FIMIFI-457023 format. One record per residue: residue in three letters; chain; x, z, y of N, C-alpha, C, O in turn. Coordinates in steps of 0.1 Angstrom, whole numbers. Each point is the difference from the previous one (the first is absolute). Example, Ala and Ser with C-alpha at 12.3 -4.5 7.8 and 13.67 -1.06 7.14 Angstrom:
residues 2
+------+-------+-------+-------+-------+-------+-------+-------+-------+-------+-------+-------+-------+-------+
| rest | kette |    nX |    nZ |    nY |   caX |   caZ |   caY |    cX |    cZ |    cY |    oX |    oZ |    oY |
+------+-------+-------+-------+-------+-------+-------+-------+-------+-------+-------+-------+-------+-------+
|  ALA |     A |   132 |    78 |   -57 |    -9 |     0 |    12 |     9 |     0 |    12 |    10 |     7 |     0 |
|  SER |     A |   -14 |   -14 |    11 |     9 |     0 |    11 |    -8 |     8 |    11 |     5 |     1 |    11 |
+------+-------+-------+-------+-------+-------+-------+-------+-------+-------+-------+-------+-------+-------+
END
This chain:
residues 119
+------+-------+-------+-------+-------+-------+-------+-------+-------+-------+-------+-------+-------+-------+
| rest | kette |    nX |    nZ |    nY |   caX |   caZ |   caY |    cX |    cZ |    cY |    oX |    oZ |    oY |
+------+-------+-------+-------+-------+-------+-------+-------+-------+-------+-------+-------+-------+-------+
|  MET |     A |   967 |  1123 |   351 |     6 |   -11 |    -8 |     7 |     6 |   -12 |     2 |    -6 |   -11 |
|  GLU |     A |     3 |    19 |    12 |     6 |     6 |   -11 |    -8 |     1 |   -13 |     5 |    -3 |   -11 |
|  ASP |     A |   -18 |     5 |    13 |    -9 |     0 |   -12 |    -1 |   -13 |    -6 |    -1 |    -1 |   -12 |
|  LYS |     A |     1 |   -10 |    20 |    -1 |   -13 |    -6 |    13 |    -4 |    -8 |    -1 |    -6 |   -10 |
|  ILE |     A |    12 |    10 |    15 |    13 |    -2 |    -7 |     0 |     8 |   -13 |     5 |    -5 |   -10 |
|  GLU |     A |    -9 |    17 |    11 |    -1 |     8 |   -13 |    -9 |    -6 |   -10 |     3 |     0 |   -12 |
|  ALA |     A |   -15 |    -6 |    17 |    -9 |    -7 |    -9 |     7 |   -12 |    -6 |    -2 |    -4 |   -12 |
|  LEU |     A |    10 |    -3 |    20 |     7 |   -12 |    -5 |     9 |     4 |   -11 |     0 |    -7 |   -10 |
|  PHE |     A |     8 |    18 |    11 |     9 |     4 |   -10 |    -8 |     4 |   -13 |     5 |    -2 |   -11 |
|  ASN |     A |   -16 |     9 |    13 |    -9 |     3 |   -12 |    -4 |   -12 |    -7 |    -1 |    -1 |   -12 |
|  ASP |     A |    -3 |   -10 |    20 |    -4 |   -12 |    -7 |    11 |    -8 |    -6 |    -1 |    -6 |   -11 |
|  ILE |     A |    13 |     7 |    17 |    12 |    -6 |    -7 |     2 |     8 |   -13 |     3 |    -7 |   -10 |
|  ASP |     A |    -4 |    20 |    10 |     3 |     8 |   -12 |   -11 |    -3 |   -11 |     3 |     2 |   -12 |
|  SER |     A |   -15 |    -7 |    16 |   -10 |    -4 |   -10 |     3 |   -14 |    -6 |    -6 |    -5 |    -9 |
|  MET |     A |    16 |    -2 |    15 |     5 |   -13 |    -4 |   -11 |   -11 |     0 |    -2 |    -8 |    -9 |
|  ASP |     A |    -6 |     9 |    20 |   -11 |   -10 |     2 |     4 |    -9 |    12 |    -1 |     4 |    11 |
|  ALA |     A |     5 |   -16 |   -15 |     5 |    -9 |    11 |   -11 |    -4 |    10 |     3 |    -2 |    12 |
|  ASP |     A |   -16 |     2 |   -16 |   -11 |    -3 |     9 |    -1 |    11 |    10 |    -2 |    -3 |    12 |
|  LYS |     A |     2 |    15 |   -16 |    -1 |    11 |     9 |    13 |     0 |    10 |    -2 |     2 |    12 |
|  PHE |     A |    13 |    -5 |   -18 |    12 |     0 |     8 |    -1 |   -10 |    12 |     3 |     4 |    11 |
|  VAL |     A |    -8 |   -16 |   -14 |     0 |   -10 |    11 |   -11 |     2 |    10 |    -1 |    -6 |    10 |
|  SER |     A |    -8 |    16 |   -13 |   -11 |     2 |     9 |     5 |     6 |    13 |    -7 |     1 |    10 |
|  TYR |     A |    19 |     4 |    -9 |     7 |     6 |    11 |     7 |   -10 |     9 |     5 |     3 |    10 |
|  LEU |     A |    -4 |   -16 |   -15 |     9 |   -10 |     6 |    -8 |   -10 |     8 |   -11 |    -3 |    -3 |
|  ASP |     A |    18 |    -2 |    13 |    -5 |   -11 |     8 |     1 |   -13 |    -8 |     8 |    -1 |    -9 |
|  GLU |     A |   -17 |    -8 |    11 |     0 |   -13 |    -7 |    14 |    -7 |     0 |     4 |    -6 |    -9 |
|  ASN |     A |     3 |     8 |    20 |    13 |    -7 |     2 |    12 |     9 |    -2 |    10 |    -2 |     6 |
|  VAL |     A |   -12 |    12 |   -14 |    11 |    10 |    -2 |    13 |    -7 |    -5 |    -1 |   -10 |    -7 |
|  THR |     A |    12 |    16 |    11 |    13 |    -3 |    -6 |     3 |    13 |    -8 |     1 |    11 |     5 |
|  PHE |     A |     2 |   -13 |   -18 |     3 |    11 |    -9 |    14 |    -2 |    -6 |     2 |   -10 |    -6 |
|  THR |     A |     6 |    20 |     8 |    14 |     0 |    -6 |     2 |    12 |    -8 |     0 |    11 |     5 |
|  PHE |     A |     3 |   -13 |   -18 |     2 |    11 |    -9 |    15 |     0 |    -5 |     4 |    -8 |    -8 |
|  GLY |     A |     3 |    18 |    13 |    15 |     1 |    -4 |     7 |   -13 |     4 |    -1 |    -5 |    12 |
|  ASN |     A |     9 |     0 |   -21 |     8 |   -12 |     3 |    -7 |   -13 |    -5 |     6 |   -11 |     0 |
|  ALA |     A |   -19 |    12 |    -3 |    -8 |   -12 |    -4 |    -3 |    -8 |    12 |    -1 |     5 |    11 |
|  PRO |     A |    -1 |   -18 |   -13 |    -4 |    -9 |    12 |   -13 |     5 |     5 |    -9 |     5 |    -7 |
|  SER |     A |     8 |    -6 |    20 |   -13 |     3 |     7 |   -11 |    -9 |    -5 |     2 |   -11 |    -3 |
|  VAL |     A |   -14 |    17 |     3 |   -12 |    -7 |    -4 |    -9 |     0 |    12 |    -1 |     9 |     8 |
|  ILE |     A |    -5 |   -21 |    -5 |    -9 |    -2 |    12 |   -14 |    -1 |    -5 |    -3 |    -8 |    -9 |
|  GLY |     A |    -6 |    16 |    15 |   -15 |    -2 |    -2 |    -5 |    11 |   -10 |     7 |     4 |    -9 |
|  LYS |     A |   -19 |     0 |    11 |    -7 |    10 |    -7 |    -1 |    -3 |   -15 |     3 |     8 |    -9 |
|  GLU |     A |    -7 |   -21 |     6 |    -2 |    -3 |   -14 |    13 |    -2 |    -8 |     2 |     5 |   -11 |
|  ASN |     A |     9 |   -10 |    18 |    13 |    -1 |    -6 |     6 |    14 |    -3 |     6 |     2 |   -10 |
|  THR |     A |    -9 |     7 |    20 |     5 |    14 |    -2 |    -8 |     6 |   -12 |     6 |     7 |    -8 |
|  ARG |     A |   -19 |    -9 |     7 |    -7 |     6 |   -11 |     5 |    -5 |   -14 |     2 |     8 |    -9 |
|  MET |     A |     1 |   -21 |     8 |     6 |    -5 |   -12 |    14 |     6 |    -3 |     3 |     3 |   -11 |
|  ALA |     A |     5 |    -2 |    21 |    14 |     6 |    -2 |    -1 |    14 |    -4 |     7 |     5 |    -9 |
|  VAL |     A |   -16 |     3 |    15 |    -1 |    14 |    -3 |    -7 |     2 |   -14 |     4 |     9 |    -7 |
|  ASP |     A |   -13 |   -17 |     4 |    -7 |     1 |   -13 |    11 |    -3 |   -11 |     0 |     6 |   -10 |
|  GLY |     A |     8 |   -16 |    12 |    11 |    -3 |    -9 |     9 |    12 |    -2 |     5 |     3 |   -11 |
|  PHE |     A |    -1 |     3 |    22 |     8 |    12 |    -1 |    -6 |    11 |    -7 |     6 |     7 |    -9 |
|  PHE |     A |   -19 |    -4 |    12 |    -7 |    11 |    -7 |    -1 |    -3 |   -15 |     1 |    10 |    -8 |
|  LYS |     A |    -2 |   -22 |     4 |     0 |    -3 |   -15 |    14 |     2 |    -6 |     0 |     1 |   -12 |
|  SER |     A |    10 |    -1 |    20 |    14 |     2 |    -6 |     3 |    14 |    -2 |    11 |     3 |    -6 |
|  ILE |     A |   -19 |     6 |    10 |     2 |    15 |    -2 |   -12 |     6 |    -6 |   -11 |    -5 |     0 |
|  LYS |     A |    13 |    17 |    -5 |   -12 |     8 |    -6 |    -7 |     9 |    10 |   -12 |     2 |    -1 |
|  GLY |     A |    20 |     3 |    11 |    -6 |     9 |    10 |     9 |     1 |    12 |    12 |    -3 |    -1 |
|  ILE |     A |   -18 |     9 |    11 |     8 |     2 |    13 |    -6 |    12 |     7 |   -12 |     2 |    -1 |
|  SER |     A |    20 |     6 |     8 |    -5 |    10 |     8 |     9 |     2 |    12 |    13 |    -2 |    -1 |
|  HIS |     A |   -18 |     6 |    12 |     8 |     2 |    13 |    -1 |    14 |     5 |   -10 |     7 |    -2 |
|  LYS |     A |    21 |    -3 |     8 |     0 |    14 |     6 |     5 |    -2 |    14 |    11 |    -6 |     2 |
|  LYS |     A |   -19 |    10 |     8 |     3 |    -1 |    14 |    11 |    10 |     4 |    -1 |    12 |    -4 |
|  ILE |     A |    11 |   -16 |    11 |     9 |     9 |     6 |    -3 |     2 |    15 |    -2 |    11 |     5 |
|  ARG |     A |     0 |   -22 |     2 |    -5 |     1 |    14 |    -5 |   -14 |     5 |     3 |   -10 |    -6 |
|  MET |     A |   -10 |    11 |    17 |    -6 |   -12 |     5 |     1 |     1 |    16 |    -2 |    10 |     5 |
|  TRP |     A |     5 |   -22 |     1 |     1 |     0 |    14 |   -10 |   -11 |     5 |     0 |   -11 |    -5 |
|  GLU |     A |    -9 |    15 |    14 |    -9 |   -10 |     6 |     3 |    -4 |    14 |     4 |     8 |     8 |
|  HIS |     A |    -5 |   -21 |    -6 |     2 |    -6 |    13 |   -13 |    -8 |     4 |    -8 |    -3 |   -10 |
|  PRO |     A |     6 |    -1 |    22 |   -12 |    -8 |     3 |    -3 |   -12 |    -9 |   -11 |    -2 |    -3 |
|  ASP |     A |    22 |    -5 |     0 |    -3 |   -12 |    -8 |     8 |    -1 |   -13 |     2 |   -10 |    -7 |
|  SER |     A |     3 |    22 |     3 |     9 |     0 |   -13 |     0 |    14 |    -6 |    -3 |    10 |     7 |
|  ILE |     A |     6 |    -9 |   -20 |     2 |    12 |    -7 |    12 |    -1 |    -9 |     2 |   -10 |    -6 |
|  LEU |     A |     6 |    21 |     6 |    11 |     1 |   -10 |    -5 |    11 |   -10 |    -4 |    10 |     4 |
|  TYR |     A |     6 |   -13 |   -17 |    -4 |     9 |   -10 |    12 |     2 |   -10 |     3 |   -10 |    -7 |
|  GLN |     A |     2 |    22 |     6 |    11 |     3 |    -9 |    -5 |     8 |   -12 |    -8 |     9 |     2 |
|  GLY |     A |    13 |   -12 |   -14 |    -4 |     7 |   -11 |     8 |    -3 |   -13 |    11 |    -6 |     1 |
|  THR |     A |   -16 |    10 |   -12 |     6 |    -4 |   -13 |   -11 |    -7 |    -8 |   -12 |     4 |     1 |
|  SER |     A |    16 |   -14 |    -9 |    -9 |    -6 |   -10 |     5 |     3 |   -14 |    12 |    -1 |    -3 |
|  SER |     A |   -21 |     4 |    -5 |     3 |     2 |   -14 |    -7 |   -11 |    -8 |   -12 |    -1 |     1 |
|  TYR |     A |    20 |    -6 |    -9 |    -5 |   -11 |    -8 |     1 |     4 |   -15 |    10 |     5 |    -4 |
|  THR |     A |   -21 |    -8 |    -3 |     0 |     2 |   -14 |     1 |   -14 |    -7 |    -8 |    -9 |     3 |
|  ARG |     A |    18 |     7 |   -11 |     2 |   -13 |    -6 |    -9 |     0 |   -12 |    -6 |    10 |    -5 |
|  HIS |     A |     4 |   -22 |    -1 |    -9 |    -2 |   -11 |     5 |     8 |   -13 |    -8 |     3 |    -8 |
|  ASP |     A |    21 |     0 |     8 |     5 |     8 |   -11 |    -1 |    15 |     2 |     4 |     8 |    -9 |
|  GLY |     A |   -10 |    -4 |    20 |    -3 |    14 |     3 |    11 |     7 |     8 |    -2 |    11 |     5 |
|  THR |     A |    14 |   -18 |    -3 |    10 |     6 |     8 |    -3 |    -1 |    15 |    -8 |    -8 |     4 |
|  GLU |     A |    14 |    17 |     4 |    -4 |     0 |    14 |    13 |    -2 |     9 |    11 |     3 |    -4 |
|  LEU |     A |   -14 |    -8 |    16 |    11 |    -2 |    10 |    -7 |     5 |    13 |   -11 |    -4 |     4 |
|  THR |     A |    18 |    13 |     4 |    -4 |     4 |    13 |    11 |    -4 |    10 |    11 |     3 |    -2 |
|  VAL |     A |   -16 |    -9 |    13 |     9 |    -5 |    10 |    -6 |     2 |    14 |   -12 |     1 |     1 |
|  PRO |     A |    21 |     1 |     9 |    -5 |     2 |    14 |    -4 |   -14 |     5 |     5 |   -10 |    -4 |
|  PHE |     A |   -14 |    10 |    14 |    -4 |   -12 |     7 |    -4 |     3 |    14 |    -2 |    12 |     4 |
|  LEU |     A |     2 |   -22 |     4 |    -5 |     0 |    14 |    -8 |   -12 |     2 |     4 |   -11 |    -2 |
|  ASN |     A |   -17 |    13 |     6 |    -9 |   -11 |     3 |    -1 |    -1 |    16 |    -1 |    10 |     7 |
|  VAL |     A |     1 |   -23 |    -3 |    -3 |    -2 |    14 |   -13 |    -9 |     1 |    -1 |   -11 |    -6 |
|  PHE |     A |    -9 |    17 |    13 |   -12 |    -7 |     2 |    -2 |    -4 |    14 |     1 |     8 |     9 |
|  ILE |     A |    -3 |   -21 |    -6 |    -3 |    -5 |    13 |   -15 |    -3 |     0 |    -5 |    -7 |    -9 |
|  LEU |     A |    -2 |    12 |    19 |   -15 |    -1 |     0 |    -5 |   -10 |     9 |     5 |    -3 |    10 |
|  ASN |     A |   -16 |    -3 |   -15 |    -9 |    -9 |     8 |   -13 |     7 |     1 |    -9 |    -2 |    -9 |
|  GLY |     A |     7 |    11 |    18 |   -12 |     8 |     0 |     1 |    11 |   -11 |    10 |     7 |     0 |
|  GLU |     A |   -20 |    -7 |    -9 |     1 |     9 |   -11 |     7 |    -6 |   -12 |     3 |     7 |   -10 |
|  ASN |     A |    -1 |   -20 |    10 |     6 |    -7 |   -12 |    15 |    -1 |     1 |     6 |    -1 |    11 |
|  ILE |     A |     1 |     1 |   -22 |    14 |    -2 |    -1 |     3 |   -15 |     1 |    -5 |    -8 |    -9 |
|  ILE |     A |    13 |     3 |    19 |     3 |   -14 |     1 |    15 |    -3 |    -5 |     3 |   -11 |    -4 |
|  ASP |     A |     5 |    22 |     3 |    14 |    -2 |    -5 |     3 |    13 |    -8 |    -1 |    11 |     6 |
|  TYR |     A |     4 |   -12 |   -19 |     1 |    11 |    -9 |    14 |    -2 |    -6 |     2 |    -9 |    -9 |
|  LYS |     A |     7 |    18 |    12 |    14 |    -1 |    -6 |     2 |    13 |    -8 |    -2 |    11 |     5 |
|  ILE |     A |     7 |   -13 |   -17 |     4 |    11 |    -9 |    15 |     0 |    -2 |     5 |   -10 |    -6 |
|  TYR |     A |     2 |    20 |    11 |    14 |     1 |    -2 |     2 |     9 |   -12 |    -2 |    12 |     1 |
|  ILE |     A |     7 |   -17 |   -12 |     1 |     7 |   -13 |    10 |    -7 |    -8 |     2 |   -12 |     1 |
|  ASP |     A |     5 |    19 |   -10 |     9 |    -6 |   -10 |    -6 |     2 |   -14 |     0 |    11 |    -5 |
|  LEU |     A |    -5 |   -22 |     0 |    -6 |     1 |   -14 |     9 |    -7 |   -10 |    -5 |    -4 |   -11 |
|  SER |     A |    18 |     4 |    14 |     9 |    -7 |    -9 |     0 |     6 |   -14 |     4 |    -7 |   -10 |
|  GLN |     A |    -8 |    20 |     8 |     1 |     7 |   -13 |   -14 |     0 |    -7 |    -1 |     5 |   -11 |
|  LEU |     A |    -9 |   -11 |    18 |   -14 |     1 |    -6 |    -1 |    -7 |   -13 |    -7 |     6 |    -9 |
|  TYR |     A |    13 |   -17 |     7 |    -2 |    -8 |   -12 |    12 |     2 |   -10 |     1 |    -8 |    -9 |
|  THR |     A |     7 |    18 |    11 |    11 |     3 |    -9 |    -2 |    15 |    -4 |    -5 |     8 |     7 |
|  THR |     A |     8 |    -5 |   -20 |     0 |    13 |    -4 |    13 |     4 |    -6 |     8 |    -8 |    -5 |
|  SER |     A |    -5 |    21 |     6 |    13 |     5 |    -4 |     1 |     2 |   -15 |    10 |     4 |    -5 |
+------+-------+-------+-------+-------+-------+-------+-------+-------+-------+-------+-------+-------+-------+
END
């Protein structure tokens, strides 16, 4: 499963919402930071596509990953490039609850309060 999660992050970094949702269950619950949860694969695709359009680029660096029979915890850092070229790097923790090979509950614990502000 580690290879699949690594592929997921590569697809997120390519900012392709269609590739992103290919890892998700049809009935996924997706929660990104303090934003309201989104239910369903298509609603998640639309939310993620909107987020991708709000930034110029993104990259992830893995710190560690813990695998359990029906869940995965993934700790790392995310670097966001704003449209003006400035960057923000913040820590995150993702919790994936699995339904077979697909993610049915995807939670991202992150503080993006500084993403849309520049110093």
